[in-house]
Each structure stands twice: as C-alpha cells, then as structure tokens.
N, C-alpha and C positions, 0 to 999 in steps of 0.2 A: 057398771062392771057386772059380770056374771059371778056365780058362786065360786068358781075356781079362782078368779082374779081376786075376789074378796078374801078368800082363804089365804092366798099368797101375801096379800097386804097385811092381813091380821097376823100371820106367822112372822113376817119381818118386824112388825111392831113388837111382838112378844120377844123376839130374839134380842132386840135392842133394850127393852125395858126389864125383862126377867132373865134373859140368858138362855143358852141352849139346854142346859140340864134341868132347869127349874120350870120350863114351860110345859104345861099340860095341854091335852087335847081340848079340855074345857076352856082354858085360857084363850086358845086360838079361836074357838067357836064364839066366845064372847067378844073378842076384839074385832072379829070379822062380821059378826051379826049373822052367822050362818050356823045351821044345825050341826051337831056332832057327827051325825050320820054322813053328812056331806064330805067330811074329811076322808072317810074310807071309800066313798064312791069316787071321788076325784083323784085321790093320791094313794089309796091303799092303806096307809098308816100315818100316824102323827109324825113318826120319824122320817118317812119319805117326804112329807110336806116340809118339815123343818130343814132337811137337807137341800131340797130344791129352793127354799126361800133363802137359805144361807148363801148358796151359789149365786142366785140372782142378785141379792143385796151386795155381795162382793163385787159382782160385775158392775153394778151401779156406782159403787165407790171407785172402781177403776176409771169410770168416765170423769169423775171429779178429779182424780189424780191426773188425768190427761190435761185438764184445765190448769192445774198447778204447774205442770211441766211447760205448757204453752206460755204461761205468764213469765216464767223464769227465762225462757228462751228469748222472749221479747225484751226483757229488762236489761240484758247485757250480752255483749258479743264474746266476752271472756269466758272460756269453758270452766275455769275454776269458780268464778262468781256465779255462773249458772248452776253448777253443782251445789254450791252452798244454798242458793235460793230455792232450788228444787227440794232439797232435803229439809230445809226449814219449813217449807210448805207442807211436805209430807208429815212432819211431826205435828204441825197444827191440825192437819186433817185427821190424823189418828186421835188426837185429843177431842176433836169435835165429834168423832164417831166411835167413841170409846166402847159403847155397848156392842156395836158390831164386831169390833176386834176382840172383845172379851168373849163373845159367843164363838168366834173362830177358834180361839185357843181352847175353849171348853170342848168344842167339837174334835179338836186334835187329840185330846185326852180320851175321848170316847172311841176313837178309831180302833183301838186294840180289841174292843168288845163288840164292835158293830161292823160286821162285814159290809153291810150296805153302804155305810158312811165311808169306809175305806175305799170301796169301789168308786163312789161318787167323787171323792177328793182326788183319787189317783187319775180319774178320767180327765180332770181339768188341769193337771199339773203341767203337762207339755204345752197346752194351749196358753196357760197363764204365763209361762216363761217366755214364749215367743211374743206374747202381748206386751210384756214388760220390756223386752228387748226393743220392740218397735216404739213403745211409748217414750222411753228415755232417750231415744235417738230422734224423736220428733218425726217419726215416719208412720204412715197409716198401717203398714204391715212389713214383716220381714220374711225372707225365705226360711224354710224348715231345714236349717243347716246346723252342723256341729258348733260352728262359731257363734251363731245367734242363740242357740240353746245355752251355750256356756255363758254368754253375756246375760241372758235372762235369768239363769240360775244365780249368778252373782247378785243381780238386783233383787231377786226374790229373797235371798238370804239376808241381804242388808235390810230390806223392808220388814220382813218378819222379825228380825233381830231388834230393830228399832221399836217396833210395836210392842214386843215383849218387854223391853226395858222400860218403855213408857208406862205400860200397865203395872209393872212391878214398883216403879218409883218415878213418877212423872218429873220430879225436880232433878233427877239424875240422868234422864234420857238425853243423849247427845244431840246437838244441833248440827246444821250443815257444816259449820266451820270445823267442829271437832271431828266429824266424819272425814272431811277433806284431809285434815292433818294426819289422821290414822291411815288413810289411803296412801299419802305421801311416804309415811314412815315404813309401812309394810311393803309398798311397792319398791322403795329404795333398798330395802334389805333383802328382798326376795328376787326381784327381777334383775337379770343381767343386762348390761348395756349392749345394744346391738351394734355390730360392726358398721363403720361408715361405708356407704356405697362408693365405688370408684366411679370414674367418669361414664362408665357404661351402665351404671345403676346396680351393679352387683357388689355384694359384700367383699371387702378386702381382707377381713380378718383383723383389722386394726380397730381400735376404739375410736368412736366418733370424737373429734377434737372439741365439739361443743358440749360433750357430756362432762359434767363436773362432779360425778359421784352421786351417791344417794342423797336425797333431800334430807336436810338436817331437821 
C-alpha cells in the first residue's frame, strides 16, 4: 500500500481502538507507520483523515450487514422470522464492531462544532438511506424515490437506535423478537386498515374481512 492507504488503515485502527475524540495525529502516524507530515500532504488535516476513515469504515460495515441480511433471507421464507433473524444479526454485528459504533456516536456529538464533519455526514445521508432500503429488501439498488427514501429512513432510525441502546446498556438492547413485537404494536395502533378491493381491484370503502384488528 501507499502512504495514503496506510494512513487510512491507521486511522480506522485508531477509531476502533481509541475513538474519534481521543485520536491524535501522532496516533495515526504511529499506527500507519507514516510521517506526521504525510497526513497534511494527503488529507489536509487529521480531522479530514478521520472523517474519511469513518465513512469508509462504515461502508465496510455495511457490506458485513449485507451478508447478515442474505443469511437471514436464506434461512426462512417467513417474513417475520427473517425480520427477527436480521435484527438479531445486526445486534451481534454491533457488538462485534463496538469501537466503530462508539466512534460514530462521538462524531455525531462533534458535528455541532465541526462544519467539515457536518458536511461530510450530510453528504452520505441520502446515499445511506437508499442503500439501507435496498439492503433490507435484498436488492442491489433501489430508485431514488420518496417511497424508498422513507423506507431507508425507517431502517436507519431503527439501526442507529439499536446501536445507541447497545452502547449504553448491552444487556438491555432489544433483539429481533422484541423489535418485531414493537413493530406489531405500533403498527396496529397507528396504521388504519385498508379497504378491501372490489372485484375490479379498487377499494370499496369497506374493511377487509380478513383484518381482525390491531395485533395484540
């Protein structure tokens, strides 16, 4: 690898081992085996390097998440069981990559005082949401539509919320079964039953006879 790649690898190692806020330029130089001056030459600043490393490391974690989803999809044809398996796998992956998630939350705190970091994180929000929408549907990609962005936003909120709960209290972080139960309860109390279609496929305004009320 060249100096730039070595610096990225060293920065990712420091993010995992020391965290976003505690990592110094000297830490990165030592971990990467590259001079301090090389950080400024290749990235401009330690902060720019850490931001790039955090984004790249998060993308690499996303590939691991894709494998979790693929295994769950292969394990069962039942959508509820797949949901449970996926989120159990997500929780395990968060535990395995605790350092990365801790650094992400540290970076979020720094956003208010670091315009460069705010810009970097904002720049990947939309792409991340569409990526999650595709990932959880088992598709290579999805179109940039309001529906897919809404789907991705939901998954993003669930993912970040689960990570935050696990970091705060690992023993209390919910598993897939608990998340499914919560989804059933919230969906049952918020979503209205859709009218049953008539023989032409249009809503009649009557309630679908197969609907038995909110899930208990």
